[in-house]
ROTORFI-29922 format. One record per residue (C-alpha): residue number from 1; z, y, x. Coordinates in steps of 0.05 Angstrom, whole numbers. Layout:
<nodes>
- n_pz_py_px
- NUM_Z_Y_X
...
</nodes>
This chain:
<nodes>
- n_pz_py_px
- 1_-206_574_-44
- 2_-145_593_-4
- 3_-85_548_-1
- 4_-27_577_-40
- 5_37_584_0
- 6_97_541_-18
- 7_102_485_-69
- 8_54_491_-127
- 9_30_450_-185
- 10_-44_436_-193
- 11_-79_404_-251
- 12_-145_372_-232
- 13_-197_360_-286
- 14_-242_311_-251
- 15_-316_299_-260
- 16_-326_246_-207
- 17_-401_253_-210
- 18_-398_327_-193
- 19_-348_326_-136
- 20_-378_311_-67
- 21_-329_263_-35
- 22_-356_260_37
- 23_-387_326_59
- 24_-448_316_103
- 25_-439_344_172
- 26_-364_355_166
- 27_-314_322_212
- 28_-284_263_173
- 29_-210_267_157
- 30_-169_213_192
- 31_-127_177_140
- 32_-75_123_151
- 33_-55_88_87
- 34_10_48_81
- 35_27_-4_29
- 36_12_-75_9
- 37_-19_-118_-46
- 38_-56_-90_-105
- 39_-29_-19_-96
- 40_-58_-12_-26
- 41_-122_-46_-50
- 42_-130_9_-102
- 43_-116_64_-52
- 44_-165_38_-1
- 45_-218_27_-55
- 46_-213_102_-66
- 47_-206_125_6
- 48_-269_89_28
- 49_-307_140_-15
- 50_-272_199_19
- 51_-276_184_93
- 52_-302_131_141
- 53_-240_140_184
- 54_-188_98_147
- 55_-134_55_177
- 56_-92_11_132
- 57_-23_-11_153
- 58_0_-70_113
- 59_69_-100_99
- 60_79_-170_126
- 61_137_-194_83
- 62_98_-233_30
- 63_126_-304_21
- 64_90_-329_-41
- 65_27_-367_-59
- 66_-25_-382_-6
- 67_5_-331_42
- 68_74_-362_37
- 69_47_-432_50
- 70_8_-411_111
- 71_67_-371_137
- 72_114_-430_130
- 73_66_-483_156
- 74_34_-445_213
- 75_87_-394_232
- 76_38_-337_225
- 77_39_-269_191
- 78_26_-275_116
- 79_-49_-259_112
- 80_-56_-245_37
- 81_-43_-170_34
- 82_-84_-161_98
- 83_-141_-199_65
- 84_-138_-154_4
- 85_-140_-92_47
- 86_-201_-117_84
- 87_-235_-134_19
- 88_-222_-64_-8
- 89_-258_-34_52
- 90_-320_-78_47
- 91_-385_-41_52
- 92_-417_-25_-15
- 93_-479_-68_-3
- 94_-501_-138_-20
- 95_-472_-160_47
- 96_-405_-125_35
- 97_-399_-146_-38
- 98_-415_-218_-22
- 99_-364_-222_34
- 100_-312_-187_-10
- 101_-322_-243_-61
- 102_-318_-296_-7
- 103_-254_-266_20
- 104_-222_-265_-49
- 105_-246_-334_-70
- 106_-191_-384_-86
- 107_-201_-458_-82
- 108_-186_-502_-141
- 109_-195_-577_-152
- 110_-258_-597_-189
- 111_-251_-609_-263
- 112_-223_-678_-275
- 113_-199_-688_-204
- 114_-129_-718_-203
- 115_-117_-731_-129
- 116_-81_-690_-78
- 117_-117_-624_-64
- 118_-87_-589_-3
- 119_-133_-528_-11
- 120_-107_-514_-81
- 121_-99_-439_-92
- 122_-113_-421_-19
- 123_-156_-359_-12
- 124_-216_-366_33
- 125_-201_-300_67
- 126_-131_-325_85
- 127_-160_-386_119
- 128_-211_-344_156
- 129_-158_-297_182
- 130_-112_-355_201
- 131_-170_-388_239
- 132_-184_-326_280
- 133_-110_-317_295
- 134_-107_-388_322
- 135_-170_-379_363
- 136_-153_-311_392
- 137_-76_-313_392
- 138_-79_-239_374
- 139_-67_-216_303
- 140_-99_-147_313
- 141_-161_-175_347
- 142_-168_-227_292
- 143_-167_-174_238
- 144_-216_-131_276
- 145_-265_-190_279
- 146_-259_-201_204
- 147_-270_-127_193
- 148_-333_-129_235
- 149_-359_-189_195
- 150_-347_-152_130
- 151_-376_-87_156
- 152_-310_-56_132
- 153_-306_19_126
- 154_-241_24_165
- 155_-189_-17_203
- 156_-133_-61_177
- 157_-68_-70_217
- 158_-3_-107_205
- 159_61_-66_200
- 160_95_-113_250
- 161_74_-170_296
- 162_129_-216_268
- 163_133_-242_196
- 164_186_-202_160
- 165_237_-222_107
- 166_256_-168_57
- 167_325_-172_25
- 168_367_-132_-23
- 169_430_-131_-64
- 170_429_-142_-140
- 171_485_-134_-190
- 172_498_-194_-235
- 173_547_-207_-291
- 174_596_-263_-278
- 175_642_-270_-336
- 176_675_-203_-348
- 177_660_-180_-277
- 178_600_-153_-239
- 179_585_-185_-172
- 180_539_-163_-116
- 181_490_-217_-96
- 182_443_-215_-36
- 183_373_-238_-53
- 184_321_-252_2
- 185_246_-258_-2
- 186_193_-213_-32
- 187_177_-262_-89
- 188_251_-268_-108
- 189_263_-193_-104
- 190_202_-177_-147
- 191_236_-213_-205
- 192_301_-173_-200
- 193_322_-109_-234
- 194_358_-53_-199
- 195_354_-77_-127
- 196_398_-39_-78
- 197_406_-36_-3
- 198_337_-60_15
- 199_329_-84_87
- 200_284_-124_133
- 201_296_-182_179
- 202_292_-196_236
- 203_324_-132_260
- 204_286_-136_326
- 205_217_-146_295
- 206_162_-120_339
- 207_124_-61_310
- 208_48_-61_317
- 209_30_-11_372
- 210_-38_3_342
- 211_-4_19_275
- 212_43_69_308
- 213_-17_101_343
- 214_-55_107_277
- 215_4_143_246
- 216_9_190_306
- 217_-66_207_306
- 218_-77_214_231
- 219_-92_278_194
- 220_-61_249_131
- 221_-15_191_119
- 222_-16_161_48
- 223_43_123_17
- 224_33_86_-49
- 225_16_66_-100
- 226_46_-3_-105
- 227_110_-42_-116
- 228_159_12_-94
- 229_214_-31_-65
- 230_173_-88_-35
- 231_107_-56_-15
- 232_120_19_-4
- 233_193_25_18
- 234_189_-29_73
- 235_145_19_114
- 236_206_63_121
- 237_253_7_140
- 238_222_-13_207
- 239_256_34_256
- 240_197_48_301
- 241_150_61_243
- 242_200_107_208
- 243_207_146_273
- 244_131_151_278
- 245_126_177_207
- 246_180_229_222
- 247_149_255_287
- 248_74_254_272
- 249_38_319_258
- 250_0_285_202
- 251_12_310_131
- 252_40_260_81
- 253_14_245_11
- 254_52_201_-39
- 255_12_170_-96
- 256_54_153_-157
- 257_46_89_-196
- 258_17_94_-266
- 259_77_61_-298
- 260_151_71_-283
- 261_179_11_-319
- 262_160_-45_-272
- 263_216_-95_-261
- 264_230_-73_-189
- 265_247_-2_-209
- 266_276_-9_-278
- 267_313_54_-298
- 268_283_98_-243
- 269_247_162_-263
- 270_186_189_-226
- 271_232_237_-189
- 272_277_178_-170
- 273_217_144_-138
- 274_204_203_-94
- 275_278_214_-77
- 276_284_140_-58
- 277_231_151_-4
- 278_266_214_20
- 279_333_180_23
- 280_306_126_69
- 281_267_174_113
- 282_297_243_107
- 283_261_270_167
- 284_192_246_145
- 285_172_303_99
- 286_124_298_40
- 287_68_349_33
- 288_32_326_-30
- 289_46_281_-90
- 290_-10_255_-135
- 291_11_235_-205
- 292_-23_221_-271
- 293_11_260_-327
- 294_9_200_-373
- 295_68_154_-363
- 296_107_200_-316
- 297_164_216_-363
- 298_194_285_-355
- 299_142_326_-317
- 300_192_381_-301
- 301_238_332_-267
- 302_183_308_-220
- 303_164_381_-208
- 304_236_397_-187
- 305_237_337_-140
- 306_172_360_-109
- 307_197_431_-102
- 308_260_406_-68
- 309_218_372_-15
- 310_168_429_-8
- 311_113_384_-33
- 312_52_404_-74
- 313_51_366_-140
- 314_-20_348_-160
- 315_-31_324_-231
- 316_-96_285_-235
- 317_-125_237_-287
- 318_-133_177_-242
- 319_-123_122_-293
- 320_-180_73_-306
- 321_-209_78_-376
- 322_-222_3_-376
- 323_-156_-20_-345
- 324_-103_33_-363
- 325_-52_6_-313
- 326_-101_9_-254
- 327_-122_70_-213
- 328_-196_85_-221
- 329_-226_86_-150
- 330_-272_145_-161
- 331_-221_186_-198
- 332_-169_174_-145
- 333_-221_188_-91
- 334_-234_255_-123
- 335_-159_271_-124
- 336_-153_251_-51
- 337_-212_295_-34
- 338_-180_355_-68
- 339_-114_344_-33
- 340_-144_333_36
- 341_-186_397_30
- 342_-123_435_9
- 343_-157_466_-51
</nodes>
């Protein structure tokens, strides 16, 4: 099927059993996926069915839970989102599934234990990654070793080589007035409504060279799904990475969340989500947008936003039937496959 010129709308009616995701004998598409947390996990769980050539670039601004503790105590990158990305790429075999479960395992005190338990809530994968970082003194090499152990179908890289702090401005009522308050930290920001002026510190954070190379060499770069302001948008705030996204010849695909009313983006329409990305990286360009019709509000508004950017809007039923707020890996894989083939 020929690719239609200009921005178009496509409706995909997916039968995931009938669509071949990886074509035998064909050259695999090179995909670099950007994000963090559960959103990136979902995207990678789908992409691993589409191509063996996947590179994940992960935000490193997490400051909560096990990651936050290790970051504070050891002065390392927060490993949690990196762990999740590696787990998503585990080989679909007994070996891969077992190591995925090991990576995601969280320690808890035995029932009835009342003493101090320093391992409480630490994820085993976080500790494994931290151990390799201490031994090798190289965050990229450490992640590569973990990927080899897991037989991961792809590579996982940090967005930066320095732990980042994400900050933003929120509006709060104070008496009869509205004041602007700066809020720092991913955990704190995730609890706020209508966050403005998102930024990253330190301003001189070192980008990951291998991540910039993966963006440059990709056929497709994928942004989203995920927490829009704290997992997706940060990838456009690091100067070197934004420049790489603007100059690469790779095409860009944005995957919309299934819900628009999460706390971080209260009041933003689907079109606002897309325009927020464009506002922070006007030279990046967006070639395709994948969205599930359910929960997207005014479809025509999102279509107009896509048209304005010259992007192809792809409507696809990617929602899990068992967990309606989660992307189904096979359905999303089928949507990716259609987009990458340009059909």
